[in-house]
N, C-alpha and C positions, 0 to 999 in steps of 0.2 A: 504493500499499499504506499509505503514511503516512497518507493521507487516511482510509482505512478504520479505521486505529488510532485516530485522534482521534475519529471518529464512535462507535467502540466505547466509548471512555472517557467520552464525553459521556453515553452511555446509562447509565453506571454512577452519575452523579451523581443524588442523590435529587431528585425533582420535588415541588413543593408541591401542594397540593390544587387541583384544577382548578375545582371548584364550591364555593367558600367560602360557607358558609351561616351567618348571624348569628341567633341565637336572639332571639325576641321580647322576652325580658327584658333582652337586651344592647343593644337599640336605643335611641338617644337619645330621651328623652321630651321633649315640648314644655314649656316653663317654665310653671308655674302663674301666672296673673295674675288678681288680684282686681280686678274692674272698678270704675270710678268709680261712685258711687252705692250701693255696698254698705253696709248698715247693720251695725254691729259693737256688740253689747251688751257693756258694760263695768261694773265696779264699782270705785269709788274705794278706794284703800288709805290716803289721808290725809284729814284733816278740813280743810274749807275754810269760812271764816266771813268775811264782809264786815267784821266788827269788827276782826279782826286781819290779814287778808290785805293784801298790797301788790302793785302792779304788778311782775311779773317773778318772784313766787314760784313755786316748783315745785309741780306737782300730779301725783300718781301714781295709777295704776289698773291693773286686770288684765282680760283678756277673760274673760267667763263662759260662752261658748259657741264652739265651733269654727266656723271658716268653711271650707266645703269647696267644691272646684272639680272637676267631673267625678268625684265620688266619692273625691277625695283631699283630705286636709286641708292647706289652705294657711296658715291661722292657727290654731294649736292653742289650745285652752282654757288658761288660765293664763299666756298671753303678757303681758309687761309693756308698759305705756305711760307715756311721760314727756311732760309738757306744762308749760305756764306760765299764769299768770294775766296777762291782757292789760290788763284794766281792772277796777277796783273802784269802786263808788259805794255809800256808806253811805246808809241811809234818811234822808231829811230830816225836818223838823219839820212836823207837822200832816198832810200828805198824802204824804210821801215814801216811795218804794219802794227797797228794796236791789237793787242790780244787780251782775252778776258775769259777766265774759266770760272763757272758758277756751279755750285752744287746744292740742290734743294734736299733738305734732310727731314723736315717735319711737316706733317699735314694736320690741321686743326679744323675739325668739322664744326658746322654751325652750332651743333649741340654741345660743344665743348670738349668732345672726345679728341684726344691727341695721338697721333699714330706716327710712328718712326717709318720713314721711306728711304729707299735707295733708288736714285734715278740717274738718267743720262739726258742730255740736252737733245731735243729734236729740232725741228724746224724753227729758224729765226728769220722772219722777213727783212730783207735789206742788207743782210750781213752774211758772211761766210762761215759755215761750221768748221770747227778745228777740233779733232779728237771726239771723245764722248761727251765732254761737258764744256767745250771751249767755242768761243766765236772770235772772229778777227775782222778788223776793218779793212778798207781798201787801201792799196798801196798808194803812196804819193809819187811814185816813180815818173809817171806820164807828166804830172803838173810840175814836178821838179825839172824835167828835161825842158818843158815849156818856159819856165822861168829863166833858165840858163840861155836858151835860144832867143828869147825876147831881149834879154839883157845884151847879148852879143850883137843883135841886130841894131839895137840902139846905139851901141858903141861904134858900130860900123858907119851908121849915118853920120854921127858926130865927127868921126875921123875923116870921112870923105869930104864933109864941109870945110874942115880945117886943113886937110893936106892932100886932096886928090886920092888916086887909087891907093898909094902906099899908106896913106893915113887911114883909109878905110880898112885895109888889112890889119893894121896895128890896133885900130880902135875896136875891130871886131874881136881880136885876141883878148884885149883887156877887158872888153865887156863880158866875155864868156867867163873870164876868170873871176870877175866881180860876181857874176851870177851864180857861179859854183860856190864861192865863199858864203854868199847869202843863203843858198840851200843848205850848206853844211851846218850853219848856224841856226837853222829853223827845223823844228820837228814837223812830222807829217801830222795828219788829222787824228785827233783822239777819237776812240770809240765811245759813243754815248747812247745809252738806252734810257728813253724818257719813261716816266710813269704812263701806263696805258699800253706800253709796247707789248705785243702778244708773241708768245713763243709756245713751244710745246716741249713737254717734258715726257720721257718714257720710262715706265717702271722697270727696274732691273730685277726686283723680286716681287713676289705676290704680296698683296696688302689686304688685310681683313679689318675693315673700318669698325 
């Protein structure tokens, strides 16, 4: 009789659902992973110039287009990027080109989540790529030759007026020498990337925002 009573009491205890169903929206979703090789378009928010930049200076930018994975936004537009200048080379004299190497290392999402990234530099409109993370300006070789030639021509004209054909030859030589000295004392154009300059970075490693 006692056994029957215990069984009866157990029957009064509420039983949980026998078939627990989990809604589709409640299921754990796999993490979004942005694959290596993904190109991310960005725009600089700071000005960078080889005239004033130093190795280690900070460079800041923001994404200008969302990166989506399986129709879900993994990296929203307006996410911030922080990088640094790795190497700066000012343009030399006569034939030098300005060179700049930039490495973006940190991605900050609008939610505040900070992600470490490894990137290479992609396309940069208006300048030439050099290596995986560098850009270089245009050479001043052509304009330098023009400066020398113009100065030589001016010297020849002055020599011709002062002393005929011989004076023209001497004046031309002197003018060319003066032009060459002027070029040697003048650097080429510095490389300048203004705020708003668009570039592309390429992920070297996968990123899980």
